[in-house]
C-alpha positions in Angstrom: 65.3 86.1 63.3 64.2 83.4 60.8 66.4 80.7 59.3 66.0 79.8 55.6 66.2 76.0 55.3 67.4 76.2 51.7 70.3 78.5 52.5 70.8 77.8 56.2 71.2 81.5 57.0 69.5 84.0 59.1 67.0 86.3 57.4 65.6 89.5 59.0 61.9 90.3 58.8 59.4 92.5 60.5 58.2 89.4 62.5 61.7 89.3 64.2 60.7 92.2 66.4 57.3 90.9 67.4 56.9 90.3 71.1 54.2 88.7 73.3 53.2 92.0 75.0 51.5 90.4 78.0 54.4 88.0 78.7 57.0 90.8 78.2 55.2 93.2 80.6 55.0 90.5 83.2 58.7 89.7 82.8 59.8 93.3 83.1 57.6 93.9 86.2 59.1 90.8 87.9 62.6 92.1 87.0 61.8 95.5 88.5 60.6 94.0 91.7 63.7 91.9 92.0 66.0 94.8 91.3 64.3 97.0 93.9 64.6 94.2 96.5 68.4 94.1 95.8 68.7 97.9 96.0 66.5 98.0 99.1 64.4 100.7 97.6 60.6 100.9 98.0 59.6 102.8 94.9 60.6 104.5 91.6 61.3 108.1 90.5 61.4 109.0 86.8 61.2 112.0 84.5 58.0 112.1 82.5 58.2 113.9 79.2 54.9 112.7 77.7 56.8 110.7 75.1 56.2 107.0 74.4 59.3 105.7 76.3 58.7 107.5 79.6 54.9 106.8 79.4 55.5 103.0 79.0 58.0 103.2 81.8 55.4 104.8 84.1 52.9 102.1 83.3 55.5 99.4 84.1 56.5 101.1 87.3 52.9 101.2 88.5 52.4 97.5 87.8 55.6 96.8 89.7 55.2 98.8 92.9 51.7 100.5 92.7 50.9 104.1 91.9 51.5 105.4 95.4 55.2 104.2 95.1 55.9 106.0 91.8 56.9 109.6 91.8 57.1 111.5 88.4 58.8 114.7 87.5 58.0 117.2 84.8 61.2 119.1 84.1 60.6 121.8 81.5 63.1 124.4 80.5 63.2 127.5 78.3 63.2 125.6 75.0 60.5 123.0 76.0 57.4 122.5 74.0 54.3 123.1 76.3 52.6 120.2 74.6 55.1 117.9 76.4 53.9 119.0 79.8 50.3 118.6 78.8 50.9 115.0 77.6 53.0 114.2 80.7 50.1 115.3 82.9 47.7 113.1 80.9 49.9 110.1 81.6 50.2 110.9 85.3 46.4 111.2 85.5 45.8 108.0 83.6 48.0 105.9 85.9 47.2 107.9 89.1 50.8 108.7 90.0 52.0 111.8 91.9 53.9 114.2 89.7 55.4 117.7 90.2 56.9 120.3 88.0 60.6 121.2 88.5 61.4 124.1 86.1 65.1 123.7 85.3 65.3 126.8 83.1 66.6 129.1 85.8 69.3 126.6 86.8 70.4 126.1 83.2 70.4 129.9 82.7 72.6 130.3 85.8 75.1 127.7 84.6 75.3 129.4 81.2 73.7 126.6 79.2 71.8 128.8 76.8 74.5 131.5 76.6 77.2 128.9 75.8 75.1 127.2 73.1 74.1 130.5 71.5 77.7 131.7 71.3 78.6 128.6 69.2 75.6 129.2 67.0 76.6 132.8 66.4 79.9 131.5 64.9 77.6 130.5 62.0 74.7 133.0 62.4 76.0 136.2 63.9 72.4 137.6 64.4 71.3 134.6 66.4 69.6 135.7 69.7 66.3 136.3 71.4 63.3 135.2 69.2 65.4 132.7 67.3 65.2 128.9 67.5 67.5 126.1 66.5 67.9 122.4 66.3 70.5 119.9 65.1 69.2 117.5 62.4 70.7 114.4 60.7 70.5 114.0 57.0 68.3 111.1 55.7 70.4 109.0 53.4 67.3 107.3 52.1 66.2 110.7 50.7 69.3 111.2 48.7 71.3 113.4 51.1 74.2 111.0 51.1 76.0 110.5 54.4 74.2 111.0 57.7 75.9 114.3 58.5 74.5 116.6 61.2 73.4 120.1 60.2 72.1 123.1 62.2 68.7 124.4 61.4 68.0 127.9 62.6 64.7 129.9 62.5 64.6 133.7 62.7 61.9 135.7 64.5 60.0 135.9 61.2 59.9 132.2 60.8 62.5 131.8 58.0 64.5 128.6 58.4 68.1 128.1 57.3 70.0 124.8 57.2 73.8 125.1 57.8 76.8 122.7 57.8 78.8 122.9 61.1 82.5 122.9 61.8 83.3 120.1 64.3 84.1 122.6 67.0 80.6 124.2 66.6 78.8 120.9 66.6 80.6 119.7 69.7 80.1 123.0 71.5 76.3 123.0 70.9 76.0 119.4 72.0 78.1 120.0 75.1 75.9 122.9 76.2 72.7 121.0 75.3 73.7 118.0 77.3 73.7 120.1 80.4 69.9 119.8 80.3 69.8 116.0 80.7 72.4 116.0 83.4 70.5 118.7 85.3 67.3 116.6 85.1 69.1 113.6 86.4 70.3 115.6 89.5 66.8 116.5 90.2 65.6 112.9 89.9 68.3 111.7 92.3 67.4 114.4 94.8 63.9 113.1 95.0 65.0 109.5 94.9 67.2 110.0 97.9 64.5 112.0 99.7 62.0 109.2 99.2 64.4 106.2 99.4 63.3 105.3 95.8 65.3 104.1 92.9 65.7 106.2 89.7 64.2 104.6 86.6 65.9 105.3 83.3 63.8 105.4 80.1 66.2 104.9 77.1 65.3 102.1 74.7 67.6 99.7 72.9 67.8 101.8 69.7 69.1 104.7 71.7 71.8 102.5 73.3 72.8 100.9 70.1 73.2 104.4 68.5 74.7 106.0 71.5 71.8 108.5 71.5 71.8 109.2 75.2 73.8 111.5 77.5 76.4 110.0 79.7 75.5 110.7 83.3 72.3 112.2 82.0 69.4 110.2 80.7 71.8 107.2 80.5 72.2 107.2 84.3 69.7 105.3 86.4 69.4 102.5 88.9 67.0 100.4 86.7 66.3 100.5 83.0 63.2 98.4 82.2 63.0 99.1 78.4 66.7 99.2 77.5 66.4 95.9 75.7 63.4 96.9 73.6 63.5 98.5 70.2 61.2 101.4 69.5 58.6 99.3 67.7 58.5 96.9 70.6 57.9 99.9 73.0 55.0 101.0 70.9 53.6 97.4 70.9 53.9 97.3 74.7 52.2 100.7 75.0 49.0 99.4 73.5 48.9 96.5 75.9 49.6 98.8 78.9 46.8 101.3 78.1 49.0 104.3 77.2 46.6 107.0 75.9 46.0 106.8 72.2 47.1 110.4 71.7 50.6 109.5 72.8 50.7 106.3 70.9 49.8 108.1 67.7 52.7 110.6 68.0 55.7 109.9 65.8 
């Protein structure tokens, strides 16, 4: 934040978010080591999605405790993009960490995650079923859509997409069912953490915390959260310094 001498007030600019990547990485690594000593844990477990946040977290974890003391989990489910698993493996190979696949699809299916979600979607789209896809999107006020209201986008088996407004009950029902995915992943992480006497590392960044864009007792639950104070642009800046593969750094 800069101060204008003539007006004696704070002015925001892009420079406000710039960080010294090397110094910040060293500070985070030192903090992780101190937290682990306090927790009496010897390593770190985290879910690796192949995204920028989890990739940066892996790199920081390796710097803090060494690759042999970092255990990563790939946790795909029925709706997962296979590209995520490929990129996650690329990160694991880059930093030399052990990583295993835990397919949570059968668990979610047994708990009724997909069935519950689809039942709410069918309140708007009665034909919704196998072969269909869906996602919740937020309107972009900068593009003239007005308020940032969530909408449901569905795609039929022929590829036709339809955007729909949702009743609050439908929106909440879909979100409640979808949140089961993050909470199930966290259970798997803590199983392995307990097994190894490791701590669970959380990957949300500051923007996600500021906006509440994380799942309580899901991705928001962890023993240590090394990038929770960093905005997304700062995470990307750190990624370049830490040697995150360029393919991942180029992704939006």
